[in-house]
All heavy atoms as a GROMACS GRO file, in nm:
protein
  626
    1MET      N    1   1.582   0.412   4.720
    1MET     CA    2   1.627   0.332   4.832
    1MET      C    3   1.505   0.270   4.900
    1MET      O    4   1.410   0.337   4.932
    1MET     CB    5   1.706   0.421   4.929
    1MET     CG    6   1.776   0.343   5.033
    1MET     SD    7   1.914   0.429   5.111
    1MET     CE    8   1.835   0.562   5.195
    2THR      N    9   1.512   0.139   4.921
    2THR     CA   10   1.400   0.069   4.984
    2THR      C   11   1.412   0.076   5.135
    2THR      O   12   1.521   0.090   5.189
    2THR     CB   13   1.397  -0.078   4.939
    2THR    OG1   14   1.517  -0.140   4.983
    2THR    CG2   15   1.381  -0.091   4.790
    3LYS      N   16   1.303   0.063   5.203
    3LYS     CA   17   1.300   0.065   5.350
    3LYS      C   18   1.280  -0.076   5.402
    3LYS      O   19   1.191  -0.103   5.480
    3LYS     CB   20   1.189   0.157   5.400
    3LYS     CG   21   1.209   0.300   5.363
    3LYS     CD   22   1.329   0.358   5.434
    3LYS     CE   23   1.348   0.504   5.395
    3LYS     NZ   24   1.468   0.560   5.449
    4ASN      N   25   1.362  -0.169   5.357
    4ASN     CA   26   1.355  -0.307   5.402
    4ASN      C   27   1.428  -0.319   5.535
    4ASN      O   28   1.544  -0.281   5.547
    4ASN     CB   29   1.420  -0.398   5.297
    4ASN     CG   30   1.396  -0.544   5.325
    4ASN    OD1   31   1.351  -0.580   5.432
    4ASN    ND2   32   1.426  -0.627   5.228
    5LYS      N   33   1.363  -0.373   5.638
    5LYS     CA   34   1.422  -0.380   5.770
    5LYS      C   35   1.532  -0.484   5.780
    5LYS      O   36   1.606  -0.484   5.876
    5LYS     CB   37   1.313  -0.408   5.874
    5LYS     CG   38   1.218  -0.294   5.891
    5LYS     CD   39   1.118  -0.320   6.000
    5LYS     CE   40   1.025  -0.201   6.013
    5LYS     NZ   41   0.932  -0.216   6.122
    6THR      N   42   1.544  -0.572   5.682
    6THR     CA   43   1.648  -0.674   5.688
    6THR      C   44   1.781  -0.620   5.640
    6THR      O   45   1.884  -0.678   5.669
    6THR     CB   46   1.610  -0.797   5.605
    6THR    OG1   47   1.594  -0.758   5.470
    6THR    CG2   48   1.485  -0.862   5.657
    7ASN      N   49   1.782  -0.512   5.565
    7ASN     CA   50   1.906  -0.455   5.515
    7ASN      C   51   1.954  -0.344   5.607
    7ASN      O   52   1.876  -0.272   5.666
    7ASN     CB   53   1.887  -0.398   5.374
    7ASN     CG   54   1.861  -0.507   5.272
    7ASN    OD1   55   1.892  -0.622   5.297
    7ASN    ND2   56   1.805  -0.471   5.162
    8SER      N   57   2.084  -0.330   5.613
    8SER     CA   58   2.140  -0.225   5.696
    8SER      C   59   2.152  -0.097   5.614
    8SER      O   60   2.153  -0.100   5.490
    8SER     CB   61   2.278  -0.267   5.744
    8SER     OG   62   2.371  -0.263   5.638
    9PRO      N   63   2.164   0.016   5.680
    9PRO     CA   64   2.186   0.141   5.607
    9PRO      C   65   2.314   0.136   5.525
    9PRO      O   66   2.321   0.192   5.415
    9PRO     CB   67   2.196   0.246   5.717
    9PRO     CG   68   2.127   0.186   5.835
    9PRO     CD   69   2.145   0.038   5.822
   10TRP      N   70   2.417   0.068   5.577
   10TRP     CA   71   2.542   0.055   5.502
   10TRP      C   72   2.517  -0.016   5.370
   10TRP      O   73   2.566   0.028   5.266
   10TRP     CB   74   2.644  -0.024   5.585
   10TRP     CG   75   2.771  -0.049   5.510
   10TRP    CD1   76   2.879   0.034   5.504
   10TRP    CD2   77   2.802  -0.163   5.430
   10TRP    NE1   78   2.977  -0.022   5.425
   10TRP    CE2   79   2.931  -0.142   5.377
   10TRP    CE3   80   2.735  -0.278   5.397
   10TRP    CZ2   81   2.993  -0.235   5.294
   10TRP    CZ3   82   2.796  -0.369   5.314
   10TRP    CH2   83   2.925  -0.347   5.264
   11LEU      N   84   2.442  -0.125   5.374
   11LEU     CA   85   2.415  -0.201   5.252
   11LEU      C   86   2.333  -0.117   5.155
   11LEU      O   87   2.361  -0.116   5.034
   11LEU     CB   88   2.341  -0.331   5.285
   11LEU     CG   89   2.302  -0.418   5.165
   11LEU    CD1   90   2.426  -0.462   5.089
   11LEU    CD2   91   2.222  -0.538   5.211
   12GLU      N   92   2.235  -0.047   5.206
   12GLU     CA   93   2.153   0.038   5.119
   12GLU      C   94   2.239   0.144   5.050
   12GLU      O   95   2.223   0.169   4.930
   12GLU     CB   96   2.040   0.105   5.200
   12GLU     CG   97   1.936   0.008   5.251
   12GLU     CD   98   1.853  -0.055   5.141
   12GLU    OE1   99   1.838   0.007   5.034
   12GLU    OE2  100   1.804  -0.166   5.163
   13ASP      N  101   2.331   0.204   5.126
   13ASP     CA  102   2.420   0.306   5.068
   13ASP      C  103   2.511   0.245   4.963
   13ASP      O  104   2.535   0.305   4.857
   13ASP     CB  105   2.503   0.373   5.176
   13ASP     CG  106   2.419   0.459   5.269
   13ASP    OD1  107   2.305   0.495   5.230
   13ASP    OD2  108   2.467   0.490   5.380
   14GLN      N  109   2.563   0.127   4.990
   14GLN     CA  110   2.652   0.061   4.894
   14GLN      C  111   2.578   0.027   4.766
   14GLN      O  112   2.630   0.044   4.656
   14GLN     CB  113   2.713  -0.065   4.956
   14GLN     CG  114   2.809  -0.038   5.068
   14GLN     CD  115   2.934   0.032   5.020
   14GLN    OE1  116   2.989   0.000   4.915
   14GLN    NE2  117   2.978   0.130   5.096
   15LEU      N  118   2.456  -0.024   4.779
   15LEU     CA  119   2.378  -0.059   4.661
   15LEU      C  120   2.341   0.065   4.581
   15LEU      O  121   2.341   0.063   4.457
   15LEU     CB  122   2.252  -0.136   4.701
   15LEU     CG  123   2.275  -0.276   4.755
   15LEU    CD1  124   2.144  -0.336   4.805
   15LEU    CD2  125   2.340  -0.365   4.652
   16ALA      N  126   2.312   0.175   4.649
   16ALA     CA  127   2.278   0.299   4.580
   16ALA      C  128   2.399   0.356   4.508
   16ALA      O  129   2.386   0.417   4.401
   16ALA     CB  130   2.222   0.400   4.679
   17ALA      N  131   2.518   0.335   4.563
   17ALA     CA  132   2.640   0.388   4.502
   17ALA      C  133   2.692   0.300   4.388
   17ALA      O  134   2.774   0.346   4.308
   17ALA     CB  135   2.748   0.404   4.609
   18ALA      N  136   2.646   0.176   4.380
   18ALA     CA  137   2.693   0.086   4.274
   18ALA      C  138   2.646   0.138   4.138
   18ALA      O  139   2.533   0.184   4.123
   18ALA     CB  140   2.640  -0.055   4.298
   19LYS      N  141   2.736   0.131   4.040
   19LYS     CA  142   2.705   0.186   3.908
   19LYS      C  143   2.648   0.083   3.812
   19LYS      O  144   2.574   0.119   3.721
   19LYS     CB  145   2.832   0.248   3.850
   19LYS     CG  146   2.878   0.369   3.929
   19LYS     CD  147   3.002   0.430   3.870
   19LYS     CE  148   3.035   0.556   3.950
   19LYS     NZ  149   3.167   0.558   4.002
   20THR      N  150   2.682  -0.042   3.833
   20THR     CA  151   2.635  -0.146   3.740
   20THR      C  152   2.563  -0.256   3.818
   20THR      O  153   2.585  -0.274   3.938
   20THR     CB  154   2.754  -0.208   3.664
   20THR    OG1  155   2.838  -0.275   3.759
   20THR    CG2  156   2.834  -0.103   3.589
   21PRO      N  157   2.480  -0.330   3.747
   21PRO     CA  158   2.414  -0.444   3.813
   21PRO      C  159   2.514  -0.548   3.863
   21PRO      O  160   2.491  -0.612   3.965
   21PRO     CB  161   2.325  -0.502   3.703
   21PRO     CG  162   2.302  -0.390   3.609
   21PRO     CD  163   2.427  -0.306   3.614
   22ALA      N  164   2.627  -0.562   3.793
   22ALA     CA  165   2.729  -0.657   3.838
   22ALA      C  166   2.787  -0.615   3.973
   22ALA      O  167   2.812  -0.700   4.059
   22ALA     CB  168   2.840  -0.667   3.734
   23GLU      N  169   2.808  -0.485   3.992
   23GLU     CA  170   2.858  -0.436   4.120
   23GLU      C  171   2.755  -0.463   4.231
   23GLU      O  172   2.792  -0.502   4.342
   23GLU     CB  173   2.887  -0.286   4.114
   23GLU     CG  174   3.012  -0.250   4.036
   23GLU     CD  175   3.034  -0.099   4.032
   23GLU    OE1  176   2.962  -0.025   4.102
   23GLU    OE2  177   3.123  -0.058   3.959
   24ARG      N  178   2.629  -0.443   4.201
   24ARG     CA  179   2.524  -0.468   4.299
   24ARG      C  180   2.520  -0.616   4.339
   24ARG      O  181   2.507  -0.650   4.456
   24ARG     CB  182   2.388  -0.426   4.244
   24ARG     CG  183   2.369  -0.276   4.239
   24ARG     CD  184   2.228  -0.241   4.191
   24ARG     NE  185   2.216  -0.099   4.169
   24ARG     CZ  186   2.243  -0.037   4.054
   24ARG    NH1  187   2.282  -0.105   3.949
   24ARG    NH2  188   2.230   0.094   4.045
   25GLU      N  189   2.533  -0.703   4.239
   25GLU     CA  190   2.533  -0.846   4.267
   25GLU      C  191   2.653  -0.885   4.353
   25GLU      O  192   2.640  -0.967   4.444
   25GLU     CB  193   2.534  -0.925   4.136
   25GLU     CG  194   2.404  -0.919   4.060
   25GLU     CD  195   2.411  -0.991   3.926
   25GLU    OE1  196   2.504  -1.073   3.907
   25GLU    OE2  197   2.325  -0.964   3.842
   26GLU      N  198   2.770  -0.826   4.323
   26GLU     CA  199   2.890  -0.855   4.402
   26GLU      C  200   2.874  -0.806   4.546
   26GLU      O  201   2.910  -0.876   4.641
   26GLU     CB  202   3.013  -0.789   4.338
   26GLU     CG  203   3.143  -0.818   4.410
   26GLU     CD  204   3.180  -0.964   4.409
   26GLU    OE1  205   3.141  -1.038   4.316
   26GLU    OE2  206   3.250  -1.006   4.502
   27ILE      N  207   2.817  -0.689   4.564
   27ILE     CA  208   2.793  -0.635   4.698
   27ILE      C  209   2.698  -0.726   4.775
   27ILE      O  210   2.721  -0.760   4.891
   27ILE     CB  211   2.738  -0.491   4.690
   27ILE    CG1  212   2.848  -0.396   4.641
   27ILE    CG2  213   2.686  -0.446   4.826
   27ILE    CD1  214   2.797  -0.259   4.602
   28LEU      N  215   2.590  -0.768   4.710
   28LEU     CA  216   2.494  -0.858   4.775
   28LEU      C  217   2.556  -0.993   4.808
   28LEU      O  218   2.530  -1.052   4.914
   28LEU     CB  219   2.371  -0.877   4.688
   28LEU     CG  220   2.277  -0.756   4.682
   28LEU    CD1  221   2.167  -0.780   4.579
   28LEU    CD2  222   2.217  -0.728   4.817
   29ARG      N  223   2.640  -1.044   4.719
   29ARG     CA  224   2.706  -1.173   4.741
   29ARG      C  225   2.799  -1.162   4.864
   29ARG      O  226   2.797  -1.249   4.952
   29ARG     CB  227   2.787  -1.213   4.618
   29ARG     CG  228   2.839  -1.355   4.623
   29ARG     CD  229   2.908  -1.398   4.493
   29ARG     NE  230   2.826  -1.371   4.376
   29ARG     CZ  231   2.861  -1.285   4.277
   29ARG    NH1  232   2.975  -1.220   4.285
   29ARG    NH2  233   2.784  -1.266   4.174
   30GLU      N  234   2.878  -1.055   4.869
   30GLU     CA  235   2.968  -1.036   4.983
   30GLU      C  236   2.889  -1.018   5.112
   30GLU      O  237   2.926  -1.070   5.217
   30GLU     CB  238   3.058  -0.915   4.960
   30GLU     CG  239   3.163  -0.937   4.854
   30GLU     CD  240   3.243  -0.812   4.824
   30GLU    OE1  241   3.224  -0.709   4.893
   30GLU    OE2  242   3.325  -0.817   4.732
   31TRP      N  243   2.780  -0.944   5.104
   31TRP     CA  244   2.695  -0.921   5.222
   31TRP      C  245   2.640  -1.053   5.276
   31TRP      O  246   2.641  -1.078   5.396
   31TRP     CB  247   2.581  -0.825   5.185
   31TRP     CG  248   2.484  -0.804   5.295
   31TRP    CD1  249   2.361  -0.862   5.309
   31TRP    CD2  250   2.500  -0.721   5.410
   31TRP    NE1  251   2.300  -0.818   5.424
   31TRP    CE2  252   2.384  -0.732   5.488
   31TRP    CE3  253   2.602  -0.638   5.454
   31TRP    CZ2  254   2.367  -0.663   5.606
   31TRP    CZ3  255   2.584  -0.570   5.573
   31TRP    CH2  256   2.468  -0.583   5.647
   32GLU      N  257   2.594  -1.138   5.186
   32GLU     CA  258   2.540  -1.268   5.228
   32GLU      C  259   2.648  -1.353   5.292
   32GLU      O  260   2.623  -1.420   5.392
   32GLU     CB  261   2.477  -1.341   5.109
   32GLU     CG  262   2.344  -1.284   5.066
   32GLU     CD  263   2.236  -1.293   5.172
   32GLU    OE1  264   2.229  -1.396   5.242
   32GLU    OE2  265   2.162  -1.196   5.188
   33GLN      N  266   2.769  -1.352   5.235
   33GLN     CA  267   2.878  -1.430   5.292
   33GLN      C  268   2.913  -1.379   5.432
   33GLN      O  269   2.933  -1.458   5.525
   33GLN     CB  270   3.002  -1.424   5.203
   33GLN     CG  271   2.987  -1.499   5.073
   33GLN     CD  272   3.104  -1.477   4.979
   33GLN    OE1  273   3.187  -1.390   5.001
   33GLN    NE2  274   3.110  -1.557   4.872
   34GLU      N  275   2.920  -1.248   5.448
   34GLU     CA  276   2.950  -1.192   5.580
   34GLU      C  277   2.838  -1.222   5.679
   34GLU      O  278   2.863  -1.249   5.796
   34GLU     CB  279   2.972  -1.042   5.568
   34GLU     CG  280   3.100  -1.006   5.496
   34GLU     CD  281   3.116  -0.857   5.473
   34GLU    OE1  282   3.041  -0.779   5.536
   34GLU    OE2  283   3.203  -0.820   5.395
   35LYS      N  284   2.714  -1.216   5.631
   35LYS     CA  285   2.600  -1.244   5.718
   35LYS      C  286   2.605  -1.389   5.766
   35LYS      O  287   2.581  -1.417   5.884
   35LYS     CB  288   2.470  -1.216   5.642
   35LYS     CG  289   2.347  -1.218   5.730
   35LYS     CD  290   2.227  -1.155   5.664
   35LYS     CE  291   2.168  -1.244   5.559
   35LYS     NZ  292   2.038  -1.199   5.509
   36LEU      N  293   2.638  -1.482   5.677
   36LEU     CA  294   2.649  -1.622   5.716
   36LEU      C  295   2.764  -1.643   5.813
   36LEU      O  296   2.752  -1.722   5.909
   36LEU     CB  297   2.667  -1.710   5.592
   36LEU     CG  298   2.544  -1.723   5.502
   36LEU    CD1  299   2.579  -1.800   5.376
   36LEU    CD2  300   2.430  -1.791   5.576
   37ALA      N  301   2.876  -1.574   5.792
   37ALA     CA  302   2.990  -1.586   5.882
   37ALA      C  303   2.955  -1.533   6.021
   37ALA      O  304   2.992  -1.593   6.123
   37ALA     CB  305   3.111  -1.512   5.825
   38ARG      N  306   2.883  -1.420   6.026
   38ARG     CA  307   2.842  -1.365   6.155
   38ARG      C  308   2.746  -1.460   6.227
   38ARG      O  309   2.755  -1.480   6.348
   38ARG     CB  310   2.775  -1.228   6.137
   38ARG     CG  311   2.872  -1.116   6.106
   38ARG     CD  312   2.805  -0.980   6.113
   38ARG     NE  313   2.690  -0.967   6.024
   38ARG     CZ  314   2.694  -0.922   5.900
   38ARG    NH1  315   2.809  -0.884   5.847
   38ARG    NH2  316   2.585  -0.912   5.827
   39ALA      N  317   2.654  -1.518   6.153
   39ALA     CA  318   2.558  -1.612   6.212
   39ALA      C  319   2.630  -1.736   6.265
   39ALA      O  320   2.596  -1.786   6.373
   39ALA     CB  321   2.452  -1.651   6.110
   40ALA      N  322   2.728  -1.785   6.190
   40ALA     CA  323   2.804  -1.902   6.235
   40ALA      C  324   2.883  -1.871   6.362
   40ALA      O  325   2.887  -1.951   6.455
   40ALA     CB  326   2.898  -1.950   6.125
   41ALA      N  327   2.944  -1.752   6.367
   41ALA     CA  328   3.019  -1.714   6.486
   41ALA      C  329   2.927  -1.698   6.606
   41ALA      O  330   2.962  -1.739   6.718
   41ALA     CB  331   3.095  -1.584   6.459
   42LYS      N  332   2.810  -1.642   6.584
   42LYS     CA  333   2.714  -1.623   6.693
   42LYS      C  334   2.665  -1.759   6.745
   42LYS      O  335   2.653  -1.780   6.866
   42LYS     CB  336   2.596  -1.540   6.642
   42LYS     CG  337   2.502  -1.496   6.748
   42LYS     CD  338   2.397  -1.402   6.690
   42LYS     CE  339   2.303  -1.350   6.794
   42LYS     NZ  340   2.202  -1.260   6.739
   43GLU      N  341   2.638  -1.851   6.654
   43GLU     CA  342   2.593  -1.985   6.693
   43GLU      C  343   2.703  -2.059   6.769
   43GLU      O  344   2.677  -2.126   6.869
   43GLU     CB  345   2.552  -2.064   6.568
   43GLU     CG  346   2.501  -2.203   6.597
   43GLU     CD  347   2.366  -2.205   6.667
   43GLU    OE1  348   2.300  -2.100   6.675
   43GLU    OE2  349   2.327  -2.312   6.716
   44GLU      N  350   2.828  -2.045   6.723
   44GLU     CA  351   2.942  -2.108   6.790
   44GLU      C  352   2.956  -2.054   6.932
   44GLU      O  353   2.977  -2.130   7.028
   44GLU     CB  354   3.070  -2.083   6.711
   44GLU     CG  355   3.192  -2.150   6.767
   44GLU     CD  356   3.191  -2.300   6.753
   44GLU    OE1  357   3.122  -2.352   6.663
   44GLU    OE2  358   3.260  -2.367   6.832
   45ALA      N  359   2.942  -1.923   6.948
   45ALA     CA  360   2.951  -1.862   7.081
   45ALA      C  361   2.837  -1.911   7.170
   45ALA      O  362   2.856  -1.936   7.289
   45ALA     CB  363   2.949  -1.710   7.070
   46ARG      N  364   2.719  -1.925   7.114
   46ARG     CA  365   2.605  -1.972   7.191
   46ARG      C  366   2.625  -2.117   7.237
   46ARG      O  367   2.595  -2.152   7.351
   46ARG     CB  368   2.477  -1.963   7.107
   46ARG     CG  369   2.351  -1.999   7.186
   46ARG     CD  370   2.229  -2.005   7.096
   46ARG     NE  371   2.231  -2.116   7.004
   46ARG     CZ  372   2.199  -2.243   7.035
   46ARG    NH1  373   2.163  -2.273   7.156
   46ARG    NH2  374   2.204  -2.338   6.944
   47LEU      N  375   2.680  -2.199   7.149
   47LEU     CA  376   2.702  -2.340   7.184
   47LEU      C  377   2.813  -2.356   7.288
   47LEU      O  378   2.809  -2.450   7.368
   47LEU     CB  379   2.736  -2.421   7.058
   47LEU     CG  380   2.622  -2.440   6.960
   47LEU    CD1  381   2.671  -2.509   6.834
   47LEU    CD2  382   2.508  -2.518   7.022
   48ASN      N  383   2.911  -2.267   7.286
   48ASN     CA  384   3.024  -2.278   7.379
   48ASN      C  385   3.003  -2.199   7.508
   48ASN      O  386   3.089  -2.200   7.595
   48ASN     CB  387   3.153  -2.233   7.311
   48ASN     CG  388   3.195  -2.330   7.203
   48ASN    OD1  389   3.166  -2.448   7.211
   48ASN    ND2  390   3.262  -2.280   7.102
   49ALA      N  391   2.891  -2.133   7.522
   49ALA     CA  392   2.863  -2.055   7.642
   49ALA      C  393   2.836  -2.150   7.759
   49ALA      O  394   2.779  -2.257   7.739
   49ALA     CB  395   2.743  -1.964   7.619
   50PRO      N  396   2.876  -2.109   7.879
   50PRO     CA  397   2.850  -2.196   7.994
   50PRO      C  398   2.700  -2.206   8.023
   50PRO      O  399   2.627  -2.109   8.008
   50PRO     CB  400   2.924  -2.127   8.108
   50PRO     CG  401   2.945  -1.987   8.064
   50PRO     CD  402   2.948  -1.989   7.914
   51SER      N  403   2.659  -2.325   8.063
   51SER     CA  404   2.517  -2.346   8.095
   51SER      C  405   2.489  -2.291   8.235
   51SER      O  406   2.579  -2.253   8.309
   51SER     CB  407   2.484  -2.494   8.089
   51SER     OG  408   2.549  -2.562   8.194
   52MET      N  409   2.363  -2.287   8.271
   52MET     CA  410   2.325  -2.240   8.404
   52MET      C  411   2.384  -2.331   8.513
   52MET      O  412   2.424  -2.284   8.619
   52MET     CB  413   2.172  -2.235   8.417
   52MET     CG  414   2.108  -2.125   8.336
   52MET     SD  415   2.170  -1.961   8.375
   52MET     CE  416   2.108  -1.940   8.539
   53VAL      N  417   2.392  -2.460   8.486
   53VAL     CA  418   2.449  -2.553   8.583
   53VAL      C  419   2.597  -2.522   8.602
   53VAL      O  420   2.647  -2.520   8.716
   53VAL     CB  421   2.428  -2.700   8.538
   53VAL    CG1  422   2.504  -2.795   8.627
   53VAL    CG2  423   2.281  -2.733   8.535
   54ASP      N  424   2.669  -2.494   8.492
   54ASP     CA  425   2.810  -2.460   8.502
   54ASP      C  426   2.830  -2.331   8.583
   54ASP      O  427   2.920  -2.321   8.665
   54ASP     CB  428   2.872  -2.442   8.363
   54ASP     CG  429   2.874  -2.572   8.284
   54ASP    OD1  430   2.875  -2.680   8.347
   54ASP    OD2  431   2.875  -2.565   8.160
   55LYS      N  432   2.744  -2.233   8.558
   55LYS     CA  433   2.753  -2.107   8.633
   55LYS      C  434   2.724  -2.129   8.781
   55LYS      O  435   2.791  -2.071   8.867
   55LYS     CB  436   2.655  -2.006   8.575
   55LYS     CG  437   2.693  -1.956   8.438
   55LYS     CD  438   2.590  -1.858   8.386
   55LYS     CE  439   2.621  -1.813   8.246
   55LYS     NZ  440   2.520  -1.719   8.195
   56LEU      N  441   2.626  -2.213   8.812
   56LEU     CA  442   2.592  -2.243   8.951
   56LEU      C  443   2.708  -2.314   9.020
   56LEU      O  444   2.745  -2.278   9.133
   56LEU     CB  445   2.465  -2.329   8.957
   56LEU     CG  446   2.415  -2.366   9.095
   56LEU    CD1  447   2.376  -2.241   9.173
   56LEU    CD2  448   2.297  -2.461   9.085
   57ARG      N  449   2.766  -2.412   8.955
   57ARG     CA  450   2.880  -2.484   9.013
   57ARG      C  451   2.998  -2.390   9.037
   57ARG      O  452   3.065  -2.398   9.139
   57ARG     CB  453   2.923  -2.598   8.922
   57ARG     CG  454   2.828  -2.714   8.925
   57ARG     CD  455   2.876  -2.827   8.836
   57ARG     NE  456   2.780  -2.935   8.837
   57ARG     CZ  457   2.766  -3.023   8.740
   57ARG    NH1  458   2.843  -3.016   8.633
   57ARG    NH2  459   2.676  -3.118   8.749
   58ALA      N  460   3.024  -2.302   8.942
   58ALA     CA  461   3.134  -2.206   8.957
   58ALA      C  462   3.108  -2.113   9.074
   58ALA      O  463   3.199  -2.079   9.151
   58ALA     CB  464   3.154  -2.128   8.828
   59GLY      N  465   2.983  -2.070   9.089
   59GLY     CA  466   2.947  -1.982   9.200
   59GLY      C  467   2.964  -2.051   9.335
   59GLY      O  468   3.015  -1.992   9.430
   60ILE      N  469   2.922  -2.175   9.343
   60ILE     CA  470   2.936  -2.252   9.467
   60ILE      C  471   3.083  -2.273   9.500
   60ILE      O  472   3.125  -2.259   9.615
   60ILE     CB  473   2.860  -2.386   9.457
   60ILE    CG1  474   2.709  -2.360   9.455
   60ILE    CG2  475   2.898  -2.479   9.574
   60ILE    CD1  476   2.626  -2.482   9.423
   61ALA      N  477   3.162  -2.305   9.398
   61ALA     CA  478   3.306  -2.324   9.419
   61ALA      C  479   3.371  -2.195   9.468
   61ALA      O  480   3.458  -2.198   9.556
   61ALA     CB  481   3.372  -2.372   9.291
   62LYS      N  482   3.328  -2.084   9.414
   62LYS     CA  483   3.383  -1.954   9.456
   62LYS      C  484   3.348  -1.925   9.601
   62LYS      O  485   3.433  -1.879   9.678
   62LYS     CB  486   3.327  -1.844   9.365
   62LYS     CG  487   3.388  -1.710   9.383
   62LYS     CD  488   3.334  -1.612   9.281
   62LYS     CE  489   3.394  -1.475   9.295
   62LYS     NZ  490   3.339  -1.380   9.197
   63ILE      N  491   3.225  -1.955   9.640
   63ILE     CA  492   3.182  -1.934   9.780
   63ILE      C  493   3.260  -2.026   9.874
   63ILE      O  494   3.305  -1.984   9.981
   63ILE     CB  495   3.029  -1.956   9.793
   63ILE    CG1  496   2.955  -1.844   9.721
   63ILE    CG2  497   2.988  -1.963   9.940
   63ILE    CD1  498   2.806  -1.867   9.707
   64LYS      N  499   3.278  -2.152   9.835
   64LYS     CA  500   3.352  -2.246   9.918
   64LYS      C  501   3.497  -2.202   9.935
   64LYS      O  502   3.554  -2.210  10.043
   64LYS     CB  503   3.348  -2.386   9.858
   64LYS     CG  504   3.218  -2.457   9.878
   64LYS     CD  505   3.224  -2.597   9.820
   64LYS     CE  506   3.096  -2.673   9.843
   64LYS     NZ  507   3.101  -2.808   9.787
   65LYS      N  508   3.557  -2.154   9.826
   65LYS     CA  509   3.696  -2.109   9.832
   65LYS      C  510   3.708  -1.988   9.922
   65LYS      O  511   3.801  -1.978  10.003
   65LYS     CB  512   3.745  -2.074   9.691
   65LYS     CG  513   3.889  -2.033   9.686
   65LYS     CD  514   3.934  -2.005   9.544
   65LYS     CE  515   4.078  -1.961   9.542
   65LYS     NZ  516   4.123  -1.930   9.406
   66LYS      N  517   3.613  -1.897   9.911
   66LYS     CA  518   3.614  -1.777   9.996
   66LYS      C  519   3.596  -1.815  10.142
   66LYS      O  520   3.663  -1.761  10.230
   66LYS     CB  521   3.505  -1.680   9.951
   66LYS     CG  522   3.510  -1.547  10.019
   66LYS     CD  523   3.406  -1.453   9.961
   66LYS     CE  524   3.413  -1.317  10.027
   66LYS     NZ  525   3.315  -1.224   9.972
   67ALA      N  526   3.507  -1.910  10.169
   67ALA     CA  527   3.483  -1.953  10.307
   67ALA      C  528   3.605  -2.025  10.364
   67ALA      O  529   3.635  -2.013  10.483
   67ALA     CB  530   3.361  -2.044  10.312
   68ALA      N  531   3.677  -2.098  10.282
   68ALA     CA  532   3.793  -2.173  10.328
   68ALA      C  533   3.909  -2.079  10.361
   68ALA      O  534   3.990  -2.108  10.450
   68ALA     CB  535   3.836  -2.274  10.224
   69THR      N  536   3.919  -1.969  10.291
   69THR     CA  537   4.030  -1.877  10.313
   69THR      C  538   3.997  -1.769  10.416
   69THR      O  539   4.084  -1.695  10.458
   69THR     CB  540   4.071  -1.808  10.182
   69THR    OG1  541   3.959  -1.737  10.129
   69THR    CG2  542   4.120  -1.908  10.080
   70LYS      N  543   3.871  -1.762  10.458
   70LYS     CA  544   3.828  -1.662  10.555
   70LYS      C  545   3.883  -1.698  10.693
   70LYS      O  546   3.873  -1.812  10.738
   70LYS     CB  547   3.676  -1.654  10.558
   70LYS     CG  548   3.622  -1.544  10.643
   70LYS     CD  549   3.470  -1.540  10.635
   70LYS     CE  550   3.415  -1.430  10.720
   70LYS     NZ  551   3.269  -1.430  10.717
   71LYS      N  552   3.940  -1.600  10.763
   71LYS     CA  553   3.994  -1.623  10.896
   71LYS      C  554   3.880  -1.627  10.997
   71LYS      O  555   3.790  -1.544  10.995
   71LYS     CB  556   4.093  -1.514  10.933
   71LYS     CG  557   4.216  -1.516  10.848
   71LYS     CD  558   4.315  -1.411  10.891
   71LYS     CE  559   4.439  -1.419  10.805
   71LYS     NZ  560   4.539  -1.320  10.843
   72ILE      N  561   3.888  -1.723  11.088
   72ILE     CA  562   3.785  -1.740  11.190
   72ILE      C  563   3.832  -1.668  11.316
   72ILE      O  564   3.942  -1.697  11.365
   72ILE     CB  565   3.757  -1.888  11.219
   72ILE    CG1  566   3.714  -1.959  11.090
   72ILE    CG2  567   3.653  -1.903  11.328
   72ILE    CD1  568   3.704  -2.108  11.104
   73PRO      N  569   3.752  -1.576  11.371
   73PRO     CA  570   3.792  -1.509  11.496
   73PRO      C  571   3.806  -1.608  11.611
   73PRO      O  572   3.744  -1.715  11.612
   73PRO     CB  573   3.677  -1.412  11.523
   73PRO     CG  574   3.606  -1.396  11.392
   73PRO     CD  575   3.629  -1.523  11.317
   74SER      N  576   3.884  -1.575  11.708
   74SER     CA  577   3.913  -1.668  11.818
   74SER      C  578   3.788  -1.706  11.897
   74SER      O  579   3.780  -1.816  11.951
   74SER     CB  580   4.019  -1.608  11.912
   74SER     OG  581   3.971  -1.486  11.965
   75LYS      N  582   3.690  -1.619  11.911
   75LYS     CA  583   3.568  -1.652  11.986
   75LYS      C  584   3.490  -1.764  11.917
   75LYS      O  585   3.431  -1.847  11.983
   75LYS     CB  586   3.479  -1.529  11.999
   75LYS     CG  587   3.534  -1.426  12.092
   75LYS     CD  588   3.438  -1.308  12.102
   75LYS     CE  589   3.492  -1.201  12.194
   75LYS     NZ  590   3.402  -1.087  12.204
   76GLU      N  591   3.491  -1.765  11.786
   76GLU     CA  592   3.415  -1.867  11.713
   76GLU      C  593   3.487  -2.001  11.714
   76GLU      O  594   3.425  -2.104  11.694
   76GLU     CB  595   3.389  -1.822  11.570
   76GLU     CG  596   3.291  -1.706  11.562
   76GLU     CD  597   3.261  -1.668  11.419
   76GLU    OE1  598   3.294  -1.744  11.326
   76GLU    OE2  599   3.202  -1.559  11.400
   77LYS      N  600   3.616  -2.003  11.739
   77LYS     CA  601   3.691  -2.129  11.741
   77LYS      C  602   3.648  -2.218  11.858
   77LYS      O  603   3.651  -2.340  11.846
   77LYS     CB  604   3.840  -2.101  11.750
   77LYS     CG  605   3.900  -2.047  11.625
   77LYS     CD  606   4.050  -2.027  11.641
   77LYS     CE  607   4.112  -1.968  11.518
   77LYS     NZ  608   4.255  -1.943  11.535
   78THR      N  609   3.609  -2.158  11.966
   78THR     CA  610   3.575  -2.236  12.085
   78THR      C  611   3.433  -2.288  12.082
   78THR      O  612   3.395  -2.372  12.164
   78THR     CB  613   3.594  -2.152  12.213
   78THR    OG1  614   3.513  -2.035  12.203
   78THR    CG2  615   3.740  -2.113  12.230
   79ARG      N  616   3.352  -2.246  11.993
   79ARG     CA  617   3.212  -2.289  11.989
   79ARG      C  618   3.198  -2.427  11.937
   79ARG      O  619   3.253  -2.489  11.864
   79ARG     CB  620   3.128  -2.195  11.905
   79ARG     CG  621   3.106  -2.065  11.973
   79ARG     CD  622   3.012  -1.981  11.890
   79ARG     NE  623   3.007  -1.847  11.947
   79ARG     CZ  624   2.943  -1.747  11.893
   79ARG    NH1  625   2.878  -1.764  11.781
   79ARG    NH2  626   2.940  -1.630  11.948
   0.00000   0.00000   0.00000
């Protein structure tokens, strides 16, 4: 078993358990496909994540909404 940091322990175990070179190739092929799918999903999530400006605007809107619904005591009304 190799100590390659790019492979997971699961992959190493699967490759060690494979009996034929064809099984090893199939395991590696499936691993690469899953790795690409995970990378694509991660990139999609990164692209669709709200930007700092979006977060700031949402925070300001939340503060404004809270301030608008807050009851003003009678002493402050006369000021």
